[in-house]
C-alpha positions, 0 to 999 in steps of 0.5 A, a space after each residue: 194692798 201692796 204688791 208684796 201682800 198680793 204676791 204672798 196671797 198668791 203663793 199661799 193660794 198656790 199651796 192651798 190648791 196644791 194641797 187640795 189637789 194632793 188630797 183629791 189624788 191620794 184619797 179620792 182617786 188613789 193609785 189602785 183605782 184600776 187595780 181594785 177593778 182588776 182584783 174584782 174580776 180576777 179574784 172571783 168576786 161575788 160583786 160581779 156577774 159571771 158575764 162581766 168577768 170576761 177577758 175583754 173587761 180584764 184587758 180593758 182595765 189592765 191597759 188603763 191601769 198601766 197608763 193610769 199608774 204611770 201618770 198618777 205616780 208622776 202627778 202625786 210626786 210632782 204635786 207633793 214636791 211642788 207643795 214642799 218647794 213653795 212652802 220651803 222656798 226651794 229654787 225652781 218651785 214654779 217650774 215644778 208647780 207647772 209640771 205638777 198641775 199638768 200631770 194632775 190634769 193628765 191623770 184626770 183625763 185618763 180617768 174620764 176617757 176610761 169612763 167614757 169608753 167603758 161601755 164601748 165594745 169596739 175599744 175593748 176588742 181592739 185592746 184585747 187584740 193588741 194585748 193577746 191577738 184575740 178578737 171575736 166573741 160577744 161579751 158584757 161590758 162593766 160599769 165599774 168606774 163612778 158614773 159621775 166624774 166629780 173628782 176628776 173634774 174637780 182636779 182639773 179645775 184646781 189644777 187650772 186655777 193653780 196654773 193661773 196663780 203660778 203665772 200671776 205670782 211670777 214665782 220664778 222671778 222672786 229672789 227668795 226662790 232663786 238663792 245661790 246654793 239653795 236646795 233645788 226643787 228640780 234636783 229632788 224632782 228629777 231624782 225621784 221621777 227617774 228613780 220611780 221610772 227606773 226602779 218601778 217601771 223599767 227595772 220591774 217590767 223588764 225583769 218580769 218579761 225575762 221571768 215570763 220567758 222561762 218555763 210554764 211553772 215559773 210563769 204561773 208562779 210569778 203570776 200567783 206571786 204578783 196576784 195574791 202576794 203583791 198586787 192584792 196586798 194593801 202595802 206591797 201593792 202600793 206604787 213606789 211613789 208613796 214610798 218616795 213621798 214619805 222619804 222626801 217629806 221626812 228628808 225635807 222636814 228634818 233637814 229644815 229643822 235639824 242639823 244635816 247629819 242628824 237629819 240624814 240619820 233620821 231620814 234613813 232610820 225611820 223609813 228603814 224601821 217602817 220597812 222592817 215592820 211591814 216585812 214582819 207583818 207580811 211574813 206573819 200574815 202570808 197568804 196560803 195558795 196551796 189548796 186555795 189557788 193550786 195544789 201543785 207543791 212545786 209551784 207553791 214552793 217556788 212562790 214561797 221562796 220568791 215571796 221571802 226573796 221579794 220581801 228582803 229586796 223590798 227592804 234593800 230597795 227602800 234603803 237604796 232609795 232612802 240614801 239616794 234622796 238623803 244624798 240629794 236633800 241633806 248632803 246636797 249631793 250631785 243629782 247627775 251622779 244619782 241619775 247615772 247611778 240609777 241607770 247603772 242599777 238598771 243595767 246591773 239588774 238586767 245582767 243579773 236577770 239574764 244570769 238568773 234565767 239559767 237557774 231554776 225557780 224565780 227567787 233567784 231573780 229577786 236575789 239579783 234585784 237585791 245584788 244590784 241594789 246593794 252595789 248601788 247602796 254601797 256606791 251612795 255611801 262611798 259618795 257620802 263619805 267622800 263629800 263629808 271628807 272633802 267638806 271637812 278638809 275645806 273647813 280645816 283649810 279655811 280655819 288654818 288660812 284665818 289663823 
């Protein structure tokens, strides 16, 4: 077996290990691992005893849910992009593979630590004191996570094997993965990751903090909206990383096998249509909170208005993310411009949230999200048109110089 064959086997092994890692993360852990436990506690499930439905358990799993969702989203995105990068020979595929495996290990470690500390009352008290400043009463801990940590251990083993294969394959030195002007795996990764951090973490959490500073009715309405309409919804409650995976996968595949202009149109059209279908389904099957959760008509009206505003923003945000990634993948745009644009989007949103704080209700806050996303969407479209005109002019000048 010659050197080229050995390298090929190692590259295939990297893809197989990344694929197995992705399946374990997506199917056996999932982004809602801790959120499902929180739902059992907050939605008065009969699967738990009354003693287990206490504040200490709620804050313990809430703290780990914040950490886990953040690390999980990094891992699932990085593993997917690394697989795509190795498969389609994108530059910097090796670096992305290393980041992906380290992120997977971190995700598995978070689950293992949460399981090991699950019965520790002292940790529960410290977390509750940190979040709420409460520390006192005795309580019953839960054993909600699997007793046997088979999946996290398998993920760690797969990731370590993949890291060894990346090192032995010397993928960074392979010429096919370092072509000039090739689509860069780091460009996709950086835009996707900063898009996730900016839109799903910074923007959302800062906006929710501003909304919670309003009166008690708005705070209650926001909590009802998040609990019964968003977090407990199988689609709307999904991490934005899943949406990014769909768009990136579609964008790379269409870009590889179709003309760039057609690939760009399909990459925007299909996710947008899917978003519209999701919105229609959720409007038809809207949860009813009047009587089930509260009898306050004012709060119910605020939640309803905000729900429709949230769904409209869901579509606009998806379109904005679509165009950003199409700009990078199919148009071969500048990733620095997209990183600046995401920063501008966050700043515009925060300005909008501060303005919205002076108006009643919480629907206005989601409308301000939409305004920021529409402005960002228009900017991406302008950048696309300018690049198209520039390249068209360059091709015309090249033809004229030949003549």
